[in-house]
C-alpha positions, 0 to 999 in steps of 0.5 A: 016605741020607746023614747030612744028607740030601744029597750023592752016594751013597757009591760015586759017583766024582766029581772035585773041582776044588780037588783037580784043580787042586792035583794039577796044580800039584804035578805041574807044580812037580815037572816044573819042578824037574827031575822028568823027570831023577829016577830012575824009582823017585823018579818012581813014588813021586811019582806014587804020592803024587799017586795017594794024594791023588786016591783019598783026596780024591775018590770013595768014600772021600771020600763015605763020610768026608764023609757017612756014616762017621767011621771012613772020615774017620779013614782018609782023615786017616791016608792024608793024614798017613801014606801021602802024605808019605813017598811025596812026600818019597821022590819028591823029589831033593836038587836039587829040595829045594835049589832050594826051600830056596835062600833062607837064612832058609827053609833055616835054618827047615827045618833047625830045624823038621824036628828031632824035637821041633819037627816032632812039635809042628808036626804034633801041635798042629794035628791035635789042635786040628782034632779038638776037636769044635767045630773038627772040626764046623765043618770038616765044615759048611764046605767051605773050612774042610775044605780048609784042614784037609786042607791043614794035615794035608798040610803039617804031616805033610810036616814031620813025615816030613821 
């Protein structure tokens, strides 16, 4: 029985379309930016980062975290912020980053925002705000807001790990 009386059993595997589309977009961008030319260990790290996203946002952990256990939800958030980003960043090559940061304003922004104190603030302020009970409960009630919460965690944690 779920907390709200609805939803999949905790051990059910399902794939959410938004996750599938996001993973396909990331994989396509990786290939477009030259992922096939990356060293094997980098390709494996990038693939593992996608695997972490897939396993974290679908299936039993997702169902447990959304419908049964707050602790499972926190494990999900930890995987999104502490496991995914280092794998993703290790999987990138310098040439991929150079292409993305080609615009001078974006490169300057990235150089500033990835310094230790700005990066820590970029990560800590949103993750703290999302865990204020009012915002956390709103994200748990509204699926689109929950997706925005997870995207915020992903982006800000990549900045922090960079």
